[in-house]
mmCIF file of the N, C-alpha and C atoms, coordinates in Angstrom:
data_MODEL
# 
_entry.id   MODEL 
# 
loop_
_atom_site.group_PDB 
_atom_site.id 
_atom_site.type_symbol 
_atom_site.label_atom_id 
_atom_site.label_alt_id 
_atom_site.label_comp_id 
_atom_site.label_asym_id 
_atom_site.label_entity_id 
_atom_site.label_seq_id 
_atom_site.pdbx_PDB_ins_code 
_atom_site.Cartn_x 
_atom_site.Cartn_y 
_atom_site.Cartn_z 
_atom_site.occupancy 
_atom_site.B_iso_or_equiv 
_atom_site.pdbx_formal_charge 
_atom_site.auth_seq_id 
_atom_site.auth_comp_id 
_atom_site.auth_asym_id 
_atom_site.auth_atom_id 
_atom_site.pdbx_PDB_model_num 
ATOM 1   N N  . MET A 1 1  ? 36.854 61.487 21.639 1.00 0.00 ? 1  MET A N  1 
ATOM 2   C CA . MET A 1 1  ? 37.430 60.663 20.787 1.00 0.00 ? 1  MET A CA 1 
ATOM 3   C C  . MET A 1 1  ? 39.024 60.475 20.964 1.00 0.00 ? 1  MET A C  1 
ATOM 4   N N  . LEU A 1 2  ? 39.159 59.184 21.063 1.00 0.00 ? 2  LEU A N  1 
ATOM 5   C CA . LEU A 1 2  ? 40.579 58.591 21.316 1.00 0.00 ? 2  LEU A CA 1 
ATOM 6   C C  . LEU A 1 2  ? 40.996 58.286 20.130 1.00 0.00 ? 2  LEU A C  1 
ATOM 7   N N  . ASN A 1 3  ? 42.042 58.969 19.294 1.00 0.00 ? 3  ASN A N  1 
ATOM 8   C CA . ASN A 1 3  ? 42.884 58.218 18.228 1.00 0.00 ? 3  ASN A CA 1 
ATOM 9   C C  . ASN A 1 3  ? 44.365 57.604 18.811 1.00 0.00 ? 3  ASN A C  1 
ATOM 10  N N  . VAL A 1 4  ? 44.944 56.632 18.258 1.00 0.00 ? 4  VAL A N  1 
ATOM 11  C CA . VAL A 1 4  ? 45.974 56.069 18.721 1.00 0.00 ? 4  VAL A CA 1 
ATOM 12  C C  . VAL A 1 4  ? 47.110 55.880 17.735 1.00 0.00 ? 4  VAL A C  1 
ATOM 13  N N  . LEU A 1 5  ? 47.857 56.674 17.049 1.00 0.00 ? 5  LEU A N  1 
ATOM 14  C CA . LEU A 1 5  ? 48.634 56.500 15.982 1.00 0.00 ? 5  LEU A CA 1 
ATOM 15  C C  . LEU A 1 5  ? 50.105 55.883 16.437 1.00 0.00 ? 5  LEU A C  1 
ATOM 16  N N  . ASP A 1 6  ? 50.706 55.341 15.225 1.00 0.00 ? 6  ASP A N  1 
ATOM 17  C CA . ASP A 1 6  ? 51.906 55.538 15.371 1.00 0.00 ? 6  ASP A CA 1 
ATOM 18  C C  . ASP A 1 6  ? 53.066 56.779 14.806 1.00 0.00 ? 6  ASP A C  1 
ATOM 19  N N  . ASN A 1 7  ? 53.301 57.502 15.121 1.00 0.00 ? 7  ASN A N  1 
ATOM 20  C CA . ASN A 1 7  ? 53.949 58.750 14.705 1.00 0.00 ? 7  ASN A CA 1 
ATOM 21  C C  . ASN A 1 7  ? 55.060 57.635 13.756 1.00 0.00 ? 7  ASN A C  1 
ATOM 22  N N  . TYR A 1 8  ? 55.861 57.208 14.053 1.00 0.00 ? 8  TYR A N  1 
ATOM 23  C CA . TYR A 1 8  ? 57.078 56.310 12.650 1.00 0.00 ? 8  TYR A CA 1 
ATOM 24  C C  . TYR A 1 8  ? 56.218 56.793 11.321 1.00 0.00 ? 8  TYR A C  1 
ATOM 25  N N  . ASN A 1 9  ? 55.402 55.488 11.466 1.00 0.00 ? 9  ASN A N  1 
ATOM 26  C CA . ASN A 1 9  ? 54.425 55.014 10.274 1.00 0.00 ? 9  ASN A CA 1 
ATOM 27  C C  . ASN A 1 9  ? 53.404 56.062 9.760  1.00 0.00 ? 9  ASN A C  1 
ATOM 28  N N  . ARG A 1 10 ? 53.024 56.378 10.530 1.00 0.00 ? 10 ARG A N  1 
ATOM 29  C CA . ARG A 1 10 ? 51.484 56.869 10.960 1.00 0.00 ? 10 ARG A CA 1 
ATOM 30  C C  . ARG A 1 10 ? 50.410 56.441 10.552 1.00 0.00 ? 10 ARG A C  1 
ATOM 31  N N  . LYS A 1 11 ? 50.324 54.894 10.942 1.00 0.00 ? 11 LYS A N  1 
ATOM 32  C CA . LYS A 1 11 ? 49.865 53.956 10.822 1.00 0.00 ? 11 LYS A CA 1 
ATOM 33  C C  . LYS A 1 11 ? 48.563 54.016 12.487 1.00 0.00 ? 11 LYS A C  1 
ATOM 34  N N  . LEU A 1 12 ? 47.539 54.175 11.896 1.00 0.00 ? 12 LEU A N  1 
ATOM 35  C CA . LEU A 1 12 ? 46.719 54.062 12.908 1.00 0.00 ? 12 LEU A CA 1 
ATOM 36  C C  . LEU A 1 12 ? 46.123 52.595 13.655 1.00 0.00 ? 12 LEU A C  1 
ATOM 37  N N  . LEU A 1 13 ? 46.400 52.482 15.313 1.00 0.00 ? 13 LEU A N  1 
ATOM 38  C CA . LEU A 1 13 ? 46.274 51.497 16.361 1.00 0.00 ? 13 LEU A CA 1 
ATOM 39  C C  . LEU A 1 13 ? 44.788 51.655 16.020 1.00 0.00 ? 13 LEU A C  1 
ATOM 40  N N  . GLY A 1 14 ? 44.126 52.637 16.663 1.00 0.00 ? 14 GLY A N  1 
ATOM 41  C CA . GLY A 1 14 ? 43.259 52.409 17.738 1.00 0.00 ? 14 GLY A CA 1 
ATOM 42  C C  . GLY A 1 14 ? 42.329 53.545 17.187 1.00 0.00 ? 14 GLY A C  1 
ATOM 43  N N  . VAL A 1 15 ? 40.829 53.541 17.906 1.00 0.00 ? 15 VAL A N  1 
ATOM 44  C CA . VAL A 1 15 ? 39.695 54.426 17.746 1.00 0.00 ? 15 VAL A CA 1 
ATOM 45  C C  . VAL A 1 15 ? 38.924 54.109 18.867 1.00 0.00 ? 15 VAL A C  1 
ATOM 46  N N  . GLU A 1 16 ? 38.942 54.976 19.796 1.00 0.00 ? 16 GLU A N  1 
ATOM 47  C CA . GLU A 1 16 ? 37.657 54.842 20.909 1.00 0.00 ? 16 GLU A CA 1 
ATOM 48  C C  . GLU A 1 16 ? 37.158 55.970 20.818 1.00 0.00 ? 16 GLU A C  1 
ATOM 49  N N  . ILE A 1 17 ? 35.835 55.859 20.711 1.00 0.00 ? 17 ILE A N  1 
ATOM 50  C CA . ILE A 1 17 ? 34.367 56.725 20.771 1.00 0.00 ? 17 ILE A CA 1 
ATOM 51  C C  . ILE A 1 17 ? 34.017 57.154 21.691 1.00 0.00 ? 17 ILE A C  1 
ATOM 52  N N  . ASN A 1 18 ? 33.147 57.750 22.511 1.00 0.00 ? 18 ASN A N  1 
ATOM 53  C CA . ASN A 1 18 ? 31.900 57.536 23.521 1.00 0.00 ? 18 ASN A CA 1 
ATOM 54  C C  . ASN A 1 18 ? 31.962 58.964 23.824 1.00 0.00 ? 18 ASN A C  1 
ATOM 55  N N  . PHE A 1 19 ? 30.787 59.299 24.402 1.00 0.00 ? 19 PHE A N  1 
ATOM 56  C CA . PHE A 1 19 ? 30.900 60.860 24.886 1.00 0.00 ? 19 PHE A CA 1 
ATOM 57  C C  . PHE A 1 19 ? 31.539 61.424 26.313 1.00 0.00 ? 19 PHE A C  1 
ATOM 58  N N  . SER A 1 20 ? 32.145 60.882 27.060 1.00 0.00 ? 20 SER A N  1 
ATOM 59  C CA . SER A 1 20 ? 33.254 60.634 27.921 1.00 0.00 ? 20 SER A CA 1 
ATOM 60  C C  . SER A 1 20 ? 34.347 59.236 27.927 1.00 0.00 ? 20 SER A C  1 
ATOM 61  N N  . LEU A 1 21 ? 35.519 60.180 27.798 1.00 0.00 ? 21 LEU A N  1 
ATOM 62  C CA . LEU A 1 21 ? 36.554 58.827 28.127 1.00 0.00 ? 21 LEU A CA 1 
ATOM 63  C C  . LEU A 1 21 ? 37.086 59.309 29.719 1.00 0.00 ? 21 LEU A C  1 
ATOM 64  N N  . SER A 1 22 ? 36.724 58.313 30.313 1.00 0.00 ? 22 SER A N  1 
ATOM 65  C CA . SER A 1 22 ? 37.522 58.251 31.656 1.00 0.00 ? 22 SER A CA 1 
ATOM 66  C C  . SER A 1 22 ? 39.486 57.441 31.792 1.00 0.00 ? 22 SER A C  1 
ATOM 67  N N  . ALA A 1 23 ? 39.435 58.486 32.422 1.00 0.00 ? 23 ALA A N  1 
ATOM 68  C CA . ALA A 1 23 ? 41.341 57.841 32.526 1.00 0.00 ? 23 ALA A CA 1 
ATOM 69  C C  . ALA A 1 23 ? 41.401 56.678 32.244 1.00 0.00 ? 23 ALA A C  1 
ATOM 70  N N  . VAL A 1 24 ? 40.358 55.941 33.173 1.00 0.00 ? 24 VAL A N  1 
ATOM 71  C CA . VAL A 1 24 ? 40.382 53.950 33.545 1.00 0.00 ? 24 VAL A CA 1 
ATOM 72  C C  . VAL A 1 24 ? 40.084 53.827 32.118 1.00 0.00 ? 24 VAL A C  1 
ATOM 73  N N  . ARG A 1 25 ? 39.100 53.805 31.612 1.00 0.00 ? 25 ARG A N  1 
ATOM 74  C CA . ARG A 1 25 ? 38.885 53.565 29.952 1.00 0.00 ? 25 ARG A CA 1 
ATOM 75  C C  . ARG A 1 25 ? 40.644 53.640 29.212 1.00 0.00 ? 25 ARG A C  1 
ATOM 76  N N  . VAL A 1 26 ? 40.631 54.996 29.090 1.00 0.00 ? 26 VAL A N  1 
ATOM 77  C CA . VAL A 1 26 ? 42.349 55.560 27.900 1.00 0.00 ? 26 VAL A CA 1 
ATOM 78  C C  . VAL A 1 26 ? 43.280 54.262 28.618 1.00 0.00 ? 26 VAL A C  1 
ATOM 79  N N  . VAL A 1 27 ? 43.285 54.294 30.039 1.00 0.00 ? 27 VAL A N  1 
ATOM 80  C CA . VAL A 1 27 ? 44.265 53.311 30.222 1.00 0.00 ? 27 VAL A CA 1 
ATOM 81  C C  . VAL A 1 27 ? 43.586 51.461 29.520 1.00 0.00 ? 27 VAL A C  1 
ATOM 82  N N  . GLN A 1 28 ? 42.473 51.291 29.670 1.00 0.00 ? 28 GLN A N  1 
ATOM 83  C CA . GLN A 1 28 ? 42.057 50.033 29.156 1.00 0.00 ? 28 GLN A CA 1 
ATOM 84  C C  . GLN A 1 28 ? 42.703 49.780 27.597 1.00 0.00 ? 28 GLN A C  1 
ATOM 85  N N  . VAL A 1 29 ? 42.209 50.960 26.948 1.00 0.00 ? 29 VAL A N  1 
ATOM 86  C CA . VAL A 1 29 ? 42.190 50.953 25.841 1.00 0.00 ? 29 VAL A CA 1 
ATOM 87  C C  . VAL A 1 29 ? 44.140 50.717 25.148 1.00 0.00 ? 29 VAL A C  1 
ATOM 88  N N  . LEU A 1 30 ? 44.507 51.448 26.242 1.00 0.00 ? 30 LEU A N  1 
ATOM 89  C CA . LEU A 1 30 ? 46.579 51.147 25.837 1.00 0.00 ? 30 LEU A CA 1 
ATOM 90  C C  . LEU A 1 30 ? 46.951 49.767 26.318 1.00 0.00 ? 30 LEU A C  1 
ATOM 91  N N  . THR A 1 31 ? 46.216 49.442 27.581 1.00 0.00 ? 31 THR A N  1 
ATOM 92  C CA . THR A 1 31 ? 46.748 48.322 27.796 1.00 0.00 ? 31 THR A CA 1 
ATOM 93  C C  . THR A 1 31 ? 46.329 47.060 26.465 1.00 0.00 ? 31 THR A C  1 
ATOM 94  N N  . CYS A 1 32 ? 45.260 47.104 25.950 1.00 0.00 ? 32 CYS A N  1 
ATOM 95  C CA . CYS A 1 32 ? 45.032 46.272 24.736 1.00 0.00 ? 32 CYS A CA 1 
ATOM 96  C C  . CYS A 1 32 ? 45.829 46.554 23.552 1.00 0.00 ? 32 CYS A C  1 
ATOM 97  N N  . LEU A 1 33 ? 46.022 47.631 23.493 1.00 0.00 ? 33 LEU A N  1 
ATOM 98  C CA . LEU A 1 33 ? 46.928 47.963 21.820 1.00 0.00 ? 33 LEU A CA 1 
ATOM 99  C C  . LEU A 1 33 ? 48.243 47.048 22.818 1.00 0.00 ? 33 LEU A C  1 
ATOM 100 N N  . VAL A 1 34 ? 48.821 47.851 23.694 1.00 0.00 ? 34 VAL A N  1 
ATOM 101 C CA . VAL A 1 34 ? 50.136 47.162 23.795 1.00 0.00 ? 34 VAL A CA 1 
ATOM 102 C C  . VAL A 1 34 ? 50.236 45.462 23.534 1.00 0.00 ? 34 VAL A C  1 
ATOM 103 N N  . GLN A 1 35 ? 49.111 44.953 24.524 1.00 0.00 ? 35 GLN A N  1 
ATOM 104 C CA . GLN A 1 35 ? 49.131 43.736 23.757 1.00 0.00 ? 35 GLN A CA 1 
ATOM 105 C C  . GLN A 1 35 ? 49.154 42.973 22.565 1.00 0.00 ? 35 GLN A C  1 
ATOM 106 N N  . TYR A 1 36 ? 48.422 43.620 21.488 1.00 0.00 ? 36 TYR A N  1 
ATOM 107 C CA . TYR A 1 36 ? 48.834 43.902 20.261 1.00 0.00 ? 36 TYR A CA 1 
ATOM 108 C C  . TYR A 1 36 ? 49.648 43.622 19.518 1.00 0.00 ? 36 TYR A C  1 
ATOM 109 N N  . HIS A 1 37 ? 50.126 44.971 20.000 1.00 0.00 ? 37 HIS A N  1 
ATOM 110 C CA . HIS A 1 37 ? 51.699 46.337 19.404 1.00 0.00 ? 37 HIS A CA 1 
ATOM 111 C C  . HIS A 1 37 ? 52.302 45.960 20.831 1.00 0.00 ? 37 HIS A C  1 
ATOM 112 N N  . SER A 1 38 ? 54.020 46.498 20.063 1.00 0.00 ? 38 SER A N  1 
ATOM 113 C CA . SER A 1 38 ? 54.749 46.307 21.419 1.00 0.00 ? 38 SER A CA 1 
ATOM 114 C C  . SER A 1 38 ? 54.624 47.835 22.214 1.00 0.00 ? 38 SER A C  1 
ATOM 115 N N  . ARG A 1 39 ? 54.805 47.949 23.263 1.00 0.00 ? 39 ARG A N  1 
ATOM 116 C CA . ARG A 1 39 ? 54.791 48.741 24.246 1.00 0.00 ? 39 ARG A CA 1 
ATOM 117 C C  . ARG A 1 39 ? 55.818 50.123 23.955 1.00 0.00 ? 39 ARG A C  1 
ATOM 118 N N  . PRO A 1 40 ? 55.103 51.015 23.279 1.00 0.00 ? 40 PRO A N  1 
ATOM 119 C CA . PRO A 1 40 ? 56.220 52.267 22.858 1.00 0.00 ? 40 PRO A CA 1 
ATOM 120 C C  . PRO A 1 40 ? 57.316 52.958 23.811 1.00 0.00 ? 40 PRO A C  1 
ATOM 121 N N  . ALA A 1 41 ? 58.090 53.430 22.934 1.00 0.00 ? 41 ALA A N  1 
ATOM 122 C CA . ALA A 1 41 ? 59.339 54.001 23.950 1.00 0.00 ? 41 ALA A CA 1 
ATOM 123 C C  . ALA A 1 41 ? 58.902 55.441 24.641 1.00 0.00 ? 41 ALA A C  1 
ATOM 124 N N  . GLN A 1 42 ? 57.783 56.315 23.847 1.00 0.00 ? 42 GLN A N  1 
ATOM 125 C CA . GLN A 1 42 ? 57.328 57.186 24.740 1.00 0.00 ? 42 GLN A CA 1 
ATOM 126 C C  . GLN A 1 42 ? 55.580 57.522 24.063 1.00 0.00 ? 42 GLN A C  1 
ATOM 127 N N  . LEU A 1 43 ? 54.835 58.489 25.077 1.00 0.00 ? 43 LEU A N  1 
ATOM 128 C CA . LEU A 1 43 ? 53.646 58.801 24.264 1.00 0.00 ? 43 LEU A CA 1 
ATOM 129 C C  . LEU A 1 43 ? 53.498 60.251 24.256 1.00 0.00 ? 43 LEU A C  1 
ATOM 130 N N  . CYS A 1 44 ? 52.835 60.627 23.225 1.00 0.00 ? 44 CYS A N  1 
ATOM 131 C CA . CYS A 1 44 ? 52.923 61.880 22.713 1.00 0.00 ? 44 CYS A CA 1 
ATOM 132 C C  . CYS A 1 44 ? 50.687 62.580 22.559 1.00 0.00 ? 44 CYS A C  1 
ATOM 133 N N  . THR A 1 45 ? 50.687 63.623 23.273 1.00 0.00 ? 45 THR A N  1 
ATOM 134 C CA . THR A 1 45 ? 49.107 63.820 23.523 1.00 0.00 ? 45 THR A CA 1 
ATOM 135 C C  . THR A 1 45 ? 49.384 64.704 22.576 1.00 0.00 ? 45 THR A C  1 
ATOM 136 N N  . GLY A 1 46 ? 47.925 64.919 22.509 1.00 0.00 ? 46 GLY A N  1 
ATOM 137 C CA . GLY A 1 46 ? 47.540 66.742 21.480 1.00 0.00 ? 46 GLY A CA 1 
ATOM 138 C C  . GLY A 1 46 ? 47.169 67.164 22.791 1.00 0.00 ? 46 GLY A C  1 
ATOM 139 N N  . ASN A 1 47 ? 46.571 67.429 24.058 1.00 0.00 ? 47 ASN A N  1 
ATOM 140 C CA . ASN A 1 47 ? 46.553 68.480 24.983 1.00 0.00 ? 47 ASN A CA 1 
ATOM 141 C C  . ASN A 1 47 ? 47.444 68.313 25.549 1.00 0.00 ? 47 ASN A C  1 
ATOM 142 N N  . LYS A 1 48 ? 47.506 69.758 26.239 1.00 0.00 ? 48 LYS A N  1 
ATOM 143 C CA . LYS A 1 48 ? 48.837 70.461 27.221 1.00 0.00 ? 48 LYS A CA 1 
ATOM 144 C C  . LYS A 1 48 ? 48.890 69.127 28.050 1.00 0.00 ? 48 LYS A C  1 
ATOM 145 N N  . PRO A 1 49 ? 50.022 69.052 29.296 1.00 0.00 ? 49 PRO A N  1 
ATOM 146 C CA . PRO A 1 49 ? 50.390 68.742 30.140 1.00 0.00 ? 49 PRO A CA 1 
ATOM 147 C C  . PRO A 1 49 ? 49.722 68.788 31.256 1.00 0.00 ? 49 PRO A C  1 
ATOM 148 N N  . GLU A 1 50 ? 48.739 69.816 31.927 1.00 0.00 ? 50 GLU A N  1 
ATOM 149 C CA . GLU A 1 50 ? 47.901 69.118 32.749 1.00 0.00 ? 50 GLU A CA 1 
ATOM 150 C C  . GLU A 1 50 ? 46.598 69.126 32.782 1.00 0.00 ? 50 GLU A C  1 
ATOM 151 N N  . PHE A 1 51 ? 46.411 68.620 31.191 1.00 0.00 ? 51 PHE A N  1 
ATOM 152 C CA . PHE A 1 51 ? 45.360 67.691 30.628 1.00 0.00 ? 51 PHE A CA 1 
ATOM 153 C C  . PHE A 1 51 ? 45.460 66.462 31.223 1.00 0.00 ? 51 PHE A C  1 
ATOM 154 N N  . ILE A 1 52 ? 46.722 65.966 31.150 1.00 0.00 ? 52 ILE A N  1 
ATOM 155 C CA . ILE A 1 52 ? 47.138 64.633 31.294 1.00 0.00 ? 52 ILE A CA 1 
ATOM 156 C C  . ILE A 1 52 ? 46.385 64.125 32.658 1.00 0.00 ? 52 ILE A C  1 
ATOM 157 N N  . SER A 1 53 ? 45.801 63.033 33.143 1.00 0.00 ? 53 SER A N  1 
ATOM 158 C CA . SER A 1 53 ? 45.647 62.344 34.646 1.00 0.00 ? 53 SER A CA 1 
ATOM 159 C C  . SER A 1 53 ? 46.812 61.695 35.025 1.00 0.00 ? 53 SER A C  1 
ATOM 160 N N  . LEU A 1 54 ? 46.914 62.047 36.751 1.00 0.00 ? 54 LEU A N  1 
ATOM 161 C CA . LEU A 1 54 ? 47.856 61.168 37.093 1.00 0.00 ? 54 LEU A CA 1 
ATOM 162 C C  . LEU A 1 54 ? 47.688 59.753 36.859 1.00 0.00 ? 54 LEU A C  1 
ATOM 163 N N  . ARG A 1 55 ? 46.692 59.398 36.471 1.00 0.00 ? 55 ARG A N  1 
ATOM 164 C CA . ARG A 1 55 ? 46.354 57.618 36.176 1.00 0.00 ? 55 ARG A CA 1 
ATOM 165 C C  . ARG A 1 55 ? 47.217 57.182 34.852 1.00 0.00 ? 55 ARG A C  1 
ATOM 166 N N  . LEU A 1 56 ? 46.848 58.383 33.973 1.00 0.00 ? 56 LEU A N  1 
ATOM 167 C CA . LEU A 1 56 ? 47.535 58.250 32.888 1.00 0.00 ? 56 LEU A CA 1 
ATOM 168 C C  . LEU A 1 56 ? 48.978 58.042 32.963 1.00 0.00 ? 56 LEU A C  1 
ATOM 169 N N  . SER A 1 57 ? 49.181 58.889 33.589 1.00 0.00 ? 57 SER A N  1 
ATOM 170 C CA . SER A 1 57 ? 51.349 59.166 33.980 1.00 0.00 ? 57 SER A CA 1 
ATOM 171 C C  . SER A 1 57 ? 51.782 57.646 34.218 1.00 0.00 ? 57 SER A C  1 
ATOM 172 N N  . LYS A 1 58 ? 51.157 57.067 34.843 1.00 0.00 ? 58 LYS A N  1 
ATOM 173 C CA . LYS A 1 58 ? 51.631 55.931 35.343 1.00 0.00 ? 58 LYS A CA 1 
ATOM 174 C C  . LYS A 1 58 ? 52.016 54.686 34.834 1.00 0.00 ? 58 LYS A C  1 
# 
């Protein structure tokens, strides 16, 4: 499950649920959200840095 929150106002921006979420799918979801909302200054993840893919870090 991918939950995208605005930490400033705690607004839920998006939810993506699947058995497996690839980095490509996460990038697609984030791209759609950026088109609807503004681009965030930074991304915070619930996972440790070693779990963040190279595709997402670009």
